[in-house]
N, C-alpha and C positions, 0 to 999 in steps of 0.2 A: 567429959568431954574430950570427944575424938580429935586427934591430930591430923590437922589438914596435910593432904598428901602434897609431897614436893611438886613443882610446877616453874615451868619457864616464865619470869617475869615480864619477856617481850610477847610472846604470843598465848600466854596462860595454858599450854597444853601440859598434861600432867605427866610423871615420871613413865607411865605404863607407855603413852602416845609417841614418844620420842626413842631414838636408840640412846643418844648419848645426852645428858644433863651436866653442865659445867657448872660448878658451886663456886659463887663468890663469898663476898664477906657477909652480906645481907640479902644477896639475890642469885638467881640461876639462869642460865640460858642454854637454849636447845643447839643442837648442830644444824638445822635447819635455818635459824635466827644469825648464827654464826657466816652461814654460807651468804645469806641475804645483805649481811653488814660488810661482806667483803666485796660484794659486787657494787653496793653503793660506793665504798672508799675508791674501788678503780674508777668510776665513772666520774667521781669528784675529782680524783688526780689528772685524769684526760682533759676535764674542763678545766682545770687550772693550768693545763701545758698550754692549751690553746689560748687561754685569756689568764696571764698571772697576775699577780698584786698589784704589779704596777700599771694595770690597766691596758697593756699591750693584746689588742685579739688580732690574730693573724689573719689576715685576708688577701685570698688567692685570686691572680686573677690571669687569665689567658694572654699568650703572648701579644696577640693582635690588640686585646683590651689594654694591656701595660704600655703598647707602641701610642696607641690613641690618646692615652693619659697623657704620656710626655710630649706629644706633639702640642699639647695644650701651652705647655710651660717653656720649652725647647724648639727653638726655629731648626730645620734642617736636621742635619746628622743622621740619617735616616739609617746608617750601616751600624754606627754606634748603639742607636735606640734597640735595632732588630736584635742586636748580638746580646745586648743586656737584657732584652726581653725573655730572650730565650735561656737564658744562663740563669737568670733568678727565677724564671717558671720552672725550670728541671730543678732546680737548689731545694725550692720549696715543695714541689711534688717529692722530692726526697725525703724531706722532713715528714712528709704524712706518712711514707711509706715507714719511716723509722719507729713512728708513733703507732705502728700496727692497724693503719686503715688499709693496708693492702694484705692482707692476711694470708691468701692464698699465694702470693708470690714472695712473702715475707724474707725465706728461707733461700728463694731460688737466685736472684741477679742481686749484688748490693751497688748502688749508685753512689757513684765517688762525689767530691765536691766540686765545683766549676768556679774558681776564684777568677777574678778578671782584672787586666791590666789596661787601662786606656792610655794612648798616647796622642796628644793633641797641644798645640799652641796655647799659651794663656790666654785666659778670656775665650775659649770656645764653648765652654760648658760642661767642663768635665763634672766639677762638683755640683752642679745644677741638676745634673741626670742622676747623679746618686741619691741627691737629697730627695728629687721627686720621686724615684722607686720607692725610698723610705716611706714618704708620705703617704704614697697608693697602698702599700702592703701592712701599714700600721705596725712597724716592727721597730724595737728599739735602733738608734741610728747614730753614730758618733763618727765626727772628723777629726782624724789626727794628723799633725804634721811632721813628716819622717826626719826633718831636718834638726829637731831638739833630740834624737836619739844618739846615744853613745853605747859601746860594748859595755857589758856589766862590770864594774869596778871603776867606772872612769867618771869624769865631772858630765853631767848631763841627765838625762831621763834613759832608765830602762826600758826594754822594749814591751815588757809585761804591761806598765803604764797605760797601753793602750785598751786592756781589757778594764784597768782600771776606771778610766773614762765612760767604758761601754756600761759598767755596773752602776755609777753614779747618774746616767741619764734613766735607767730603768729601776731607779730607788732602790738599788741594791737586791733586786729580784733575779736571783742566780738562774730560775728556768727561763725567764725571758731573754736575759744577757746570752744565755746559748742559743738562742734563736735570732741574733740581731744582724745587723750590717754594719761593717767598719770601714770607712773610707780613708785610705792612708794617702795623703796628698803629698807633692813634692817626692816622689818616690825616686826620681831621677837624681836626687840630691844625694844619695847614698850610694852611688855607684862608685866602684873602684878606680882607683887613678888612672889605670890602664888596662887593656883586656888580659894582660898577665897577672898571675897571682903576684902580691907585692911581697918582698922579702921582711919589710918593716910593718908594724903593726898600725892597721888601718882601722882606728877605734869608731869613728862616725861614718865610715865606708862599707866595706866588705865586713866590718865585725857585726855592723848592725842587720846587714843581709843575713847572716848566720843567725844572729838571735832571732830573726822573723820566721826562720824554718818551721820551729816547730808548732808556731802559732798558726801558720798559714795550713801546714798539712793536717792539723786536727790532734789533739793531744790534751792531757789533763795538765794545767798549768795552776801554781799557786800564786795567785794575785794579793797584791796590798791594796784593800780598799780605798784608802785614802793617799795611795802614793807611796811610793818604797823608802824614800830615804829621809823624808820630813817626819816620819811616824814609825821608827823601827820597833815600836814596841807592838804595833797592832797585829793581830791574828790575821793570818793569811787563809783567802778563800779560794778553794779549788775550781776552775771552770774547766770543761771540756772543750775545747773550740772547734770539735767536730763538724758542729751545726751550725758555726757563723760564718756568713759569706764575706769575703775580703775583697774589697774592689780597690783598687791602686791607680792612681792616675798620676801625670808627670808631663812637663812639656818636652822633655829630653831635646834641650836646644844643641843643634850640631847633629843630630842624627839623621837628617835629611842628607848630608853629606855620604855616610856611610851606606845610605840604602842606594844613593846615585852610584857610587863605585860599584855595588853590586849589580844594579839593573843597567849598568853601562849607557847611563844617558848622552856620553859623550861620543858614541859610535860613529865614524865616518865611513861613508862609500857611497856607491851609486844607488843601491837597494836600502838605504836607509829611510824610513817614512818620518819625513821631519815634521809633519802634524802632529804625529803620535809622540815623538821625542819631546816636543814643547809640552804637550799635555800632560806628560808624565812629570816633567819638572813643575809644573805649576802646584802638583799635589803629590810629592813624593812619598808621604806619610802613608798613602793609600797602598803602599807596597811595603809596609813594615813587618818584620815576622821576627820570632824569638832570636833569631842569629844577630839579626840587627842590634838587638838590646843586649845581646851578650858582647859583642864589639865595644856597646857604648860604655859598658861598666858592670851590668847585673850578672851575677855569679849563675852558673845552669842550675844548680841545685834551686834558687829561688824561681827561677823562670819554669820549672817543671811543676812547681805549685802554684803556678798562673796558668793553666792551660788557654785561657779564652785570652786573645790580644786582639783590640781591637783600635781603631782609629778615629780621631776627630776632624774633618776637614777644615782649611783655614777658612775663616769668614770674609766672605765677598762684599761688596758695597751692598747688593741686594738684600743679602741675609742681614746685614745691619740694620737696613731701613724695615726689614720686616720684625727684627728684635725690638724695635722702638715702639711699634703699636699694635703687634699681632697677639703675643702672649698674653694670659690671663692676667701675669704681673708684670705686663710691659712697661717701660720707664716713664712714657707717656701718660699712661694710664694712672701710674702712681703721683706724678706731678698735678694731674687734674684732680685727683681725689684730695691732695694736700691743700690746694687752694679752695677746692668745694668744701672743705670743714671751715675755712673762713667766711664761706658765703661768696665766693669770688668764682665767677666761670673763667676759665683758661683756654684759649683759643690760638691753637698754634698753625701759621701759615706751613705748606707744605715746602716752600723753598726754606725753610727753617730746618726742617727734619733732613733736606738733601745736604744742607751745610754742615750739621753734626755729622753725618755719616762721612763725607769728604774729610773731616777732619781726623775721623775716626780711623780712617784707612791711613791717613797720612801721618799719623803718630804711631800706629800699629799696636796700639792696646788692647784689642779685641773689644768684647762686648763691655768691660769694666770701663774702656774708656769712654764709652758714651755717656756714663753716669757721670764723670768728672767734666765732661763739655757740656752737659746739661744744668749740671750745678753750677759752673762758672757764668752760663748765661742766665740764669733764674735768679742769681743769688740776689742781686739787688731787687730784684721784685717780691722775693720772699721775704727780705728784710723790711722792705717798705710800707707794702700792701696792707698787711694786716692791721697797721695804724691807720690807713685811709679810709675813705668812705667808697672805694671804688666796688662795683660789683661785677666788672666784667675785665678781663685784660688781653689784649690781641697781641701775641707775641708774632711781630714781624721781621723779615730778613735785615730789616736796617737797623733795628734795636740789637738783634743776635749778633751781629759783626761789632757793633760798637761794643758791647759789652764784654764781648769774648776778646776783641784786640787789648783790652786794658786789664785782661787777667792774667794769671800767670801761667795759664795752659798755654797761652799763646808763646812762650819763651820755648817751650818743647820744639825742638826741631830734630828731626831723623834723618840721618845720611842715608 
């Protein structure tokens, strides 16, 4: 019986029909099938790049679409929304370029990362903006608090634990984590104590800022997946931070005085526009720049890695009134839903909404203060009504004032 000629186990071509036939233990493969296999592998890897094993599929929107989405969740703050929409859009266009979608210009111009720093009073929506953008883009997102970090070797957390939390969010999918967004809250709390470098070691201030430099700029960092100090025996994971977008936010309490000195709001003379001076004093954060942040205590090296500086306007009474009712997740909508789940219709008079806003402005707690005020007014109703047979509850101004006056919130007085 004649021996059958050697052939490719995939396409069944014989040895004479191909240039190269690679032998395995019990099979052969030709150069054509090897080439096709390589193409399939590349396509599969690109697909996993866009959608990692953690299920995050990158969705890129145009800046106008991003701002329109943010408008549904955040009231006002148009300057911050526009700035963040452009920065985020450019960042993810950069990711597409690095993945090879822009092959013509891939070797021409390399786009740099645009990290963001937001300056705004407490409760103005810094964290909500970052959360909303991450929800829209469907990328791994984590919030970390800068106050827990210390310089390496001291009690507290190392800055590398920022990336540990990002890894945990995306189920330890390194590829997904390397495309994520990190929101570093309370960045102003790691400011050094004075504008000049300290001669003593500032382990929770300047030392933390210096530790953040390599993360923000983009480098390969060895990260302990479960946190560094509690599990010293664990293997380190290498993460490239080149494509991670960092958004920093802080209240920077007192920076308005630094800005006032720079813009000279107390200028006197016959040619001074008093109305303009008063308007500037109402919202000095509008004029914030990196020089003011440096004077506050952020080191120049850190500011150089946060090129996009934006501000959030203080919340006015009109804005607070809109926050109560207009966004998709507005507070009043949330409480109505809570009562609806009990089969109770909640009706709130407009005078009650105005009363809530008045107290929020008086206590200067921002949008978070509205939640506390709502809780103090509705606490008794939420305690008693689920056990009653009531189908409708009308919240009027008399009930609101009576319950608020006997609550602990009424003890808050701001000078």
